[in-house]
C-alpha positions in Angstrom: 0.0 0.0 0.0 2.9 2.3 0.7 4.0 2.5 -3.0 0.4 3.1 -4.2 0.0 5.8 -1.6 3.2 7.5 -2.7 2.2 7.4 -6.4 -1.2 8.8 -5.6 0.2 11.6 -3.5 2.8 12.7 -6.0 0.4 12.5 -9.0 -2.8 14.0 -7.4 -1.6 16.3 -4.6 0.5 18.8 -6.6 0.8 21.1 -3.6 3.2 18.8 -1.7 6.6 20.1 -1.3 8.4 16.9 -0.3 7.5 13.3 0.7 9.9 11.9 3.3 10.1 8.1 3.3 11.6 6.0 6.1 13.4 3.3 4.2 16.2 0.9 5.1 19.1 -0.6 3.2 18.2 -3.9 1.6 20.2 -6.6 -0.1 23.3 -4.3 -0.3 21.3 -1.4 -1.8 21.2 2.0 -0.2 17.9 3.9 0.2 18.5 6.2 -2.7 19.2 3.2 -5.0 16.0 1.5 -3.9 14.0 4.7 -4.7 15.6 4.9 -8.2 14.6 1.2 -8.8 11.1 1.8 -7.5 10.7 4.7 -9.8 11.2 2.4 -12.8 8.3 0.2 -11.8 5.3 0.1 -14.1 3.0 1.6 -11.4 4.9 4.9 -11.7 4.6 5.1 -15.5 2.1 8.0 -15.5 4.3 9.9 -13.1 7.3 9.4 -15.4 5.2 10.5 -18.3 3.3 13.5 -17.0 5.2 14.5 -13.8 8.8 13.5 -14.3 10.1 16.0 -11.7 8.0 14.3 -9.0 11.0 12.1 -8.3 12.8 15.1 -6.8 10.1 15.4 -4.2 10.9 12.0 -2.7 13.3 12.3 0.1 14.6 9.0 1.4 15.3 8.9 5.2 17.6 6.1 6.2 16.0 4.2 9.1 14.1 1.1 10.2 11.1 0.6 12.5 12.8 -2.3 14.4 15.9 -0.3 15.4 16.3 2.0 18.3 14.9 5.5 17.6 14.0 4.2 14.2 17.7 4.2 13.3 17.5 8.0 12.5 20.5 10.2 12.7 20.0 13.5 14.7 20.1 15.5 11.5 17.4 13.4 9.8 15.3 13.6 13.0 15.6 17.4 12.9 14.6 17.5 9.2 11.4 15.6 10.1 10.7 17.7 13.2 10.8 20.9 11.2 9.3 20.0 7.8 6.6 17.2 8.3 3.0 18.0 8.9 1.2 14.8 7.8 2.3 11.2 8.8 1.1 8.0 7.2 2.2 5.0 9.2 1.9 2.0 7.0 5.0 0.0 8.0 4.2 -3.5 9.4 5.0 -7.1 8.9 2.0 -8.8 7.1 3.2 -12.3 7.8 0.3 -14.1 9.6 2.8 -16.8 10.6 5.4 -14.4 12.1 6.8 -15.3 15.5 5.4 -13.2 18.3 8.7 -11.4 19.0 9.1 -10.3 15.3 5.4 -9.3 15.0 5.6 -7.2 18.2 8.8 -5.5 17.2 7.5 -4.5 13.7 3.8 -3.8 14.4 3.6 -2.7 18.0 7.1 -1.4 19.0 7.5 0.1 15.6 4.3 2.1 16.0 5.4 3.2 19.5 8.6 4.6 18.0 6.8 6.5 15.2 4.4 8.0 17.8 7.4 9.2 19.9 8.7 10.9 16.8 5.3 12.4 16.0 5.3 14.0 19.4 8.4 16.0 18.4 7.0 17.2 15.1 6.3 21.0 15.4 3.5 21.4 12.9 1.8 18.0 13.0 -1.7 18.2 11.4 -2.6 14.5 11.3 -1.2 11.1 12.0 -2.9 8.3 10.0 -2.3 4.9 11.4 -3.0 2.1 8.9 -4.4 -0.9 10.9 -6.4 -3.9 9.7 -10.1 -4.6 9.6 -9.5 -7.8 11.4 -7.5 -6.5 14.4 -10.4 -7.7 16.6 -11.0 -10.9 14.8 -12.5 -12.5 17.9 -15.5 -10.3 17.7 -18.5 -11.0 15.4 -19.2 -7.4 14.8 -16.8 -4.5 14.2 -17.8 -1.0 15.0 -15.8 2.1 14.1 -14.2 2.3 17.5 -11.1 1.2 19.3 -11.2 -2.2 21.0 -8.6 -1.8 23.6 -6.5 -4.8 24.7 -6.6 -6.1 28.3 -2.8 -6.2 28.2 -0.6 -3.1 28.4 1.1 -2.9 25.0 4.3 -1.4 26.5 4.5 -4.3 28.9 4.0 -6.8 26.1 6.9 -5.2 24.2 9.2 -5.5 27.2 8.2 -9.1 28.0 8.8 -10.1 24.4 12.3 -8.5 24.5 13.6 -10.2 27.7 11.9 -13.6 27.6 13.8 -16.4 25.8 12.7 -17.2 22.2 11.8 -20.9 22.9 9.8 -20.0 26.0 8.0 -17.2 24.2 7.1 -19.5 21.3 5.6 -22.1 23.6 3.6 -19.4 25.4 2.4 -17.6 22.2 -0.9 -19.4 21.7 -2.0 -18.6 25.3 -0.7 -15.0 25.0 -2.5 -14.1 21.8 -5.8 -16.0 22.5 -8.5 -15.5 21.2 -6.6 -14.0 18.2 -5.9 -16.5 15.4 -2.4 -15.2 14.7 0.3 -12.8 15.9 -0.5 -10.3 13.1 -4.0 -9.4 14.3 -2.9 -9.5 17.9 0.0 -7.1 17.5 -2.1 -4.7 15.3 -4.7 -4.5 18.0 -1.9 -3.7 20.5 -0.7 -1.0 18.1 -4.2 0.5 17.9 -4.3 0.8 21.7 -1.0 2.7 21.6 -2.3 5.1 19.0 -5.6 5.6 20.9 -3.7 6.5 24.0 -2.2 9.5 22.2 -5.6 11.0 21.5 -6.5 13.9 21.7 -3.0 15.2 22.5 -2.0 14.1 19.0 -4.2 14.4 15.9 -4.2 10.6 15.4 -6.7 8.7 13.3 -7.1 4.9 12.6 -7.9 3.4 9.2 -8.7 -0.3 8.9 -8.6 -1.6 5.3 -10.1 -5.1 4.7 -8.1 -7.8 3.0 -7.3 -7.3 -0.7 -6.0 -12.5 -5.1 -3.1 -18.0 -10.4 -0.6 -20.0 -11.5 -2.5 -23.2 -11.0 -0.7 -24.4 -7.9 -3.6 -24.2 -5.4 -6.3 -26.8 -6.1 -8.4 -26.6 -3.0 -9.2 -24.1 -0.2 -11.2 -24.6 3.0 -13.8 -21.8 2.4 -17.5 -21.4 3.1 -18.9 -20.3 -0.2 -21.8 -18.4 1.4 -19.5 -16.5 3.8 -19.3 -12.8 3.1 -16.0 -11.7 1.5 -14.6 -8.6 3.2 -12.3 -6.9 0.6 -11.4 -3.4 -0.4 -9.7 -2.3 -3.7 -6.3 -0.8 -3.0 -7.1 2.3 -5.0 -10.3 2.9 -2.9 -8.3 2.4 0.3 -5.5 4.8 -0.8 -8.0 7.5 -1.8 -9.7 7.1 1.5 -6.5 7.5 3.4 -5.8 10.8 1.7 -9.3 12.1 2.2 -9.1 11.0 5.9 -5.9 12.9 6.3 -7.4 16.0 4.7 -10.6 15.8 6.8 -8.7 15.4 10.1 -6.0 17.9 9.2 -8.4 20.6 8.2 -10.8 20.1 11.1 -11.2 23.2 13.3 -12.1 21.0 16.3 -11.1 17.4 17.1 -13.9 14.9 17.8 -14.4 13.7 21.3 -13.2 10.2 20.5 -10.5 9.1 18.1 -11.8 8.7 14.6 -11.8 5.1 13.3 -12.7 4.1 9.7 -13.6 0.5 8.7 -12.8 0.3 5.0 -15.0 -2.6 3.9 -17.4 -3.3 1.1 -19.9 -4.9 3.4 -22.3 -1.9 3.6 -22.2 -1.1 -0.1 -21.8 -4.5 -1.9 -22.2 -7.8 -0.2 -20.2 -10.5 -2.0 -19.6 -14.1 -0.9 -16.4 -16.0 -1.4 -18.3 -18.2 -3.9 -19.0 -15.0 -5.9 -15.4 -14.0 -5.8 -14.3 -17.5 -7.0 -16.8 -17.6 -9.8 -16.0 -14.2 -11.2 -12.3 -14.6 -10.5 -12.1 -17.9 -12.4 -13.9 -16.4 -15.4 -11.6 -13.4 -15.6 -8.5 -15.4 -14.8 -9.2 -17.8 -17.7 -9.5 -14.9 -20.1 -6.3 -13.2 -18.8 -3.9 -16.1 -17.7 -0.6 -15.5 -16.0 2.8 -16.6 -17.3 4.5 -19.6 -15.8 1.4 -21.6 -15.0 2.5 -25.1 -13.7 -1.0 -26.5 -14.0 -4.5 -25.6 -15.2 -5.9 -23.2 -12.6 -9.1 -25.1 -11.8 -9.0 -25.0 -8.0 -12.2 -24.9 -5.9 -13.4 -24.1 -2.4 -14.7 -26.7 0.0 -16.5 -26.2 3.3 -15.7 -29.7 4.6 -12.3 -30.0 6.2 -12.1 -33.7 5.5 -12.9 -33.3 1.7 -10.4 -30.4 1.6 -7.7 -32.5 3.2 -8.3 -35.4 0.7 -8.1 -33.0 -2.2 -4.9 -31.5 -0.8 -3.4 -34.9 -0.6 -4.3 -36.0 -4.1 -4.0 -32.7 -6.0 -1.4 -30.8 -3.9 1.0 -33.2 -2.3 1.1 -36.1 -4.9 1.8 -33.8 -7.8 4.3 -31.8 -5.8 6.3 -34.9 -5.0 6.0 -36.1 -8.6 7.3 -32.9 -10.0 10.2 -32.9 -7.6 10.9 -36.5 -8.6 11.1 -35.4 -12.2 13.4 -32.5 -11.2 15.7 -35.0 -9.5 15.7 -37.3 -12.5 16.6 -34.5 -14.9 19.2 -33.0 -12.5 17.3 -29.9 -11.7 16.8 -28.1 -8.4 13.7 -29.4 -6.5 11.3 -26.7 -5.4 7.7 -27.9 -5.5 7.4 -29.7 -2.1 9.0 -26.7 -0.4 6.6 -24.4 -2.2 3.6 -26.5 -1.3 4.6 -26.5 2.4 4.6 -22.7 2.4 1.2 -22.7 0.6 -0.3 -25.2 3.0 0.9 -23.2 6.0 -0.7 -20.0 4.4 -3.9 -21.8 3.6 -4.3 -23.0 7.2 -3.8 -19.5 8.5 -6.4 -18.1 6.1 -9.0 -20.6 7.1 -9.9 -18.6 10.1 -11.0 -15.7 7.9 -12.6 -17.7 5.0 -14.8 -19.9 7.2 -16.4 -17.2 9.3 -18.7 -14.2 8.9 -18.3 -10.7 10.3 -20.4 -7.7 10.3 -18.6 -4.4 9.7 -20.0 -0.9 10.5 -18.6 1.6 8.0 -20.8 4.7 8.4 -17.9 7.0 9.0 -16.0 5.5 6.0 -18.9 6.0 3.6 -19.6 9.4 4.9 -16.2 10.7 3.7 -17.7 11.6 0.3 -20.3 14.0 1.8 -17.8 16.8 2.2 -16.2 16.2 -1.2 -17.0 18.2 -4.4 -18.0 16.2 -7.6 -14.5 16.8 -9.0 -12.8 15.5 -5.8 -15.1 12.4 -5.9 -13.7 11.6 -9.3 -10.1 12.2 -8.3 -10.4 10.2 -5.0 -12.9 7.5 -5.8 -14.3 5.8 -2.7 -17.5 4.5 -4.4 -17.6 0.7 -4.6 -20.3 0.9 -7.3 -18.4 3.1 -9.7 -17.4 0.0 -11.8 -19.2 -3.2 -12.6 -17.9 -6.1 -10.6 -16.6 -8.1 -13.5 -14.9 -5.1 -15.1 -13.2 -4.4 -11.8 -12.0 -8.0 -11.4 -10.6 -7.7 -14.9 -8.7 -4.6 -14.0 -7.4 -6.3 -10.8 -6.1 -9.3 -12.8 -4.4 -7.1 -15.4 -3.0 -4.8 -12.7 -1.6 -7.8 -10.8 -0.1 -9.1 -14.0 1.7 -5.8 -14.8 2.5 -4.3 -11.4 3.0 -7.3 -9.1 4.1 -10.1 -11.4 5.7 -7.7 -13.9 4.3 -9.6 -16.9 3.9 -7.8 -20.2 0.3 -7.8 -21.6 1.7 -8.7 -25.0 2.3 -12.3 -23.7 -1.5 -12.9 -23.2 -2.1 -14.8 -26.5 0.8 -17.2 -25.8 -0.4 -17.7 -22.2 -3.9 -18.6 -23.5 -2.4 -21.2 -25.7 -0.3 -22.6 -22.9 -3.4 -22.6 -20.7 -5.4 -24.6 -23.3 -2.6 -27.3 -23.4 -2.7 -27.4 -19.6 -6.5 -27.8 -19.7 -6.1 -30.9 -22.0 -3.4 -32.3 -19.7 -5.5 -31.6 -16.6 -8.6 -33.4 -18.0 -6.6 -36.3 -19.3 -4.9 -36.7 -15.9 -8.2 -36.6 -14.1 -9.8 -39.1 -16.4 -6.7 -41.4 -16.0 -6.9 -41.0 -12.2 -10.6 -41.9 -12.1 -10.1 -44.9 -14.4 -7.1 -46.1 -12.4 -9.0 -45.8 -9.1 -12.0 -47.7 -10.5 -9.7 -50.4 -11.9 -8.0 -50.8 -8.5 -11.3 -51.0 -6.7 -12.6 -53.5 -9.3 -9.5 -55.7 -9.0 -9.2 -55.8 -5.2 -12.7 -55.4 -3.9 -15.2 -58.3 -4.4 -18.1 -55.9 -3.4 -17.1 -53.3 -6.0 -16.6 -56.1 -8.6 -20.0 -57.4 -7.9 -21.6 -54.0 -8.3 -19.8 -53.5 -11.7 -20.8 -57.0 -12.8 -24.4 -56.2 -11.9 -24.4 -52.9 -13.7 -22.9 -54.6 -16.7 -25.5 -57.3 -16.8 -28.4 -54.7 -16.6 -26.8 -52.5 -19.2 -26.5 -55.4 -21.7 -30.3 -55.3 -22.0 -30.5 -51.8 -23.4 -30.0 -51.0 -27.1 -26.8 -49.2 -28.1 -25.4 -49.4 -24.5 -25.5 -53.1 -24.6 -23.2 -53.3 -27.7 -20.4 -51.8 -25.6 -20.7 -54.3 -22.8 -19.4 -57.8 -23.2 -21.6 -60.8 -22.1 -19.3 -61.8 -19.3 -19.6 -58.2 -17.9 -16.0 -58.0 -17.0 -13.9 -54.8 -17.3 
């Protein structure tokens, strides 16, 4: 979201003097080198074309949320104190499977450090904290309010720092309960820290909902009739900017900290079944490169059926592909990849097999103070595009900006997908035939059933010509 926010700010908000970005060195590249690489990404194409000088407004500040004092030099800290008026805090680890110590350092302690810096900023108009719609996932209904934790976030930070890693890992399930993972738990702790600063600081909390192949995933444990809580990234980013403007220009601060639930629930109710049906249709029309199998996965509400499908359509093919890699002297990767996918799917099951109700009155009321021109520039309307057209834009956008795949390869990818379709159907037919043959060969009961069916079928015209008199397969 940070890159999309940066692009939107630079392209739409021409009055900005500078945008300071807290960025760390990574893989041997310094912050300015990473900014130059980022500027070359397809998502910044319209800026390069229409606002090429916008790059000069980006000021990289070397730092890191997990280091003491954000890793800032005193000079950089002074620059931020004197020049910043709006803060968007988006930094976080999004790994649902992250260890508690790592999640606390990134999501909770990192937020605490940024808040300490915000206290020093001389002309702070607004501090927008980007949280998650599921930070209180144990509740059936989310209102636009802060659900404070029973634990003191600062004490949790200290405990996670001094306790041994193995002891903390063993205690994690009990510590985070009833949260399903460390991500939602630490984001809720962070919200409590942010709320504690209000009204001394002009803080506000924004909670975007979750925002989707290459044919690897064949089954997911999902309830098809459960409501899908999603928000387009462009809607979320537009809302963040409008929220900052609304809070920053307010003459008086509200009595309670403003919280915005960015969810589609109140505008368009979609189920996960709807998402899969439309997503499949659009995905088949615009396939990705490098598909390893025909993308024909499905959702299943039964854990047992899902587990069986994973065994036959995830693990057996994964081991088979790695066996072929071994035979041909290539590096094996499929089983390792499938383990990561399986871990991720298990974490997602908590969200895809439950229903929540989101209150988003404050979020949808943002447009009331906007002019018609502003509503076009900062779209927050979920109904501005037909659903299927929006899904098409999502897939094409993912193809270009996330997977970095050129749209010119679509015809070739469609041909490859058709070949994979033939292989997929042939494999399924062979699998079913082989299973029936084994059952017929080793089970007298099944053999008796087939013989009985064969004897009855022999009496019907046309069908009987394909069945021998001894009714044997």
